[in-house]
C-alpha positions in Angstrom: 90.2 -0.5 29.4 90.4 2.3 31.9 87.5 3.3 34.2 86.8 6.4 32.2 86.6 4.3 29.0 84.2 1.9 30.7 82.1 4.8 31.9 81.9 6.3 28.4 80.9 2.9 27.0 78.3 2.4 29.7 76.9 5.9 29.1 76.8 5.4 25.3 75.1 2.0 25.6 72.6 3.3 28.2 71.8 6.2 25.9 71.3 3.9 22.9 69.0 1.7 24.9 67.1 4.6 26.3 66.7 6.1 22.8 65.4 2.7 21.5 62.9 2.6 24.4 61.7 6.1 23.8 61.3 5.5 20.1 59.3 2.3 20.8 57.0 4.3 23.2 56.7 7.2 20.8 55.7 4.8 17.9 53.0 3.3 20.2 51.7 6.7 21.1 51.8 8.1 17.5 50.3 5.0 15.8 46.6 5.5 16.9 46.8 9.1 15.5 47.9 7.7 12.1 51.4 9.0 12.6 54.9 7.7 13.1 57.3 8.8 15.9 59.4 10.7 13.4 56.4 12.6 12.0 55.4 13.5 15.5 58.9 14.6 16.4 59.2 16.9 13.4 55.7 18.3 13.8 56.3 18.8 17.5 59.4 20.9 16.7 57.2 23.4 14.8 54.1 23.6 17.0 55.1 26.8 18.7 56.8 28.5 15.7 57.6 27.6 12.2 61.2 26.6 11.6 63.4 25.9 8.6 64.4 22.2 8.0 68.0 22.9 9.2 66.6 24.5 12.4 64.4 21.5 13.1 67.4 19.2 12.5 69.5 21.2 14.9 66.9 21.3 17.7 66.1 17.6 17.3 69.6 16.2 16.8 68.6 14.8 13.4 70.2 15.0 10.0 69.0 17.8 7.8 68.3 15.3 5.0 66.2 13.1 7.3 64.2 16.0 8.5 63.7 17.2 4.8 62.4 13.8 3.8 59.9 13.7 6.7 58.9 17.4 6.2 58.1 16.6 2.5 56.0 13.7 3.6 54.1 15.8 6.1 53.4 18.4 3.5 52.4 15.7 0.9 49.9 14.3 3.5 48.5 17.8 4.4 49.9 17.7 8.0 52.3 20.6 7.4 53.0 23.3 4.9 56.0 25.3 3.7 55.8 29.1 4.2 58.1 31.8 3.0 61.0 32.7 5.2 61.7 36.4 5.5 65.2 35.7 6.8 66.2 33.3 4.0 64.7 33.2 0.6 65.6 29.5 -0.1 65.1 28.0 3.3 61.3 27.9 3.7 59.7 27.6 7.1 57.7 24.4 8.0 54.6 24.8 10.0 51.8 22.4 10.9 48.4 22.7 9.3 45.1 22.4 11.2 45.1 18.7 10.3 48.7 18.3 11.7 47.7 20.0 14.9 44.7 17.8 15.3 46.9 14.7 14.7 49.3 15.8 17.5 46.4 16.6 19.8 45.1 13.0 19.4 48.4 11.9 21.0 48.2 14.2 24.0 45.9 12.2 26.3 48.0 9.0 26.0 51.2 11.0 26.3 49.9 12.7 29.5 48.9 9.3 31.0 52.4 7.8 30.3 54.1 10.9 31.7 52.1 10.6 34.9 52.9 6.9 35.2 56.6 7.5 34.6 56.9 10.3 37.1 55.0 8.2 39.6 57.4 5.3 39.0 60.5 7.5 39.4 59.3 10.1 41.9 59.2 13.7 40.9 62.6 14.6 42.4 64.3 11.7 40.7 62.7 12.6 37.4 64.1 16.1 37.7 67.5 14.7 38.6 67.4 12.4 35.5 66.5 15.3 33.3 69.3 17.5 34.7 71.8 14.6 34.2 70.8 14.2 30.6 71.2 18.0 30.0 74.6 17.9 31.6 75.7 14.9 29.5 74.4 16.5 26.3 76.2 19.8 27.1 79.4 18.0 27.9 79.3 16.1 24.6 78.5 19.3 22.8 81.5 21.1 24.3 83.8 18.2 23.5 82.6 18.2 19.9 83.6 21.8 19.6 86.9 21.3 21.2 88.1 17.7 20.5 
């Protein structure tokens, strides 16, 4: 394999491992609030403004079908509701209910504590560099996807 192929494999494996680690952490943070990481992820996407399921999927990098399944569960459990979408009659907007906002708020203290510990472990400058590198990697993959 060439060096570039090795780098691609290393980046992909590192991203998969990091994704698994973040999912494990998110499950641990969400569980005490009676939620799952996926529920938290979808609710978090609509805390600022309601979005259609396809919009949530695009923002979160998830499949539309997966988001639809989670959104329906959130609505069924009273954590979110569908609202009419003035821009598109069939694509309703998902927004959290008061109960959904309360559930997310229960996660906030533990989330903040973990954030503080992680930034202390990395150092603030390194944390910013990591974030910038992730953004660059994501943008590059996006660009390659549009122009294979």
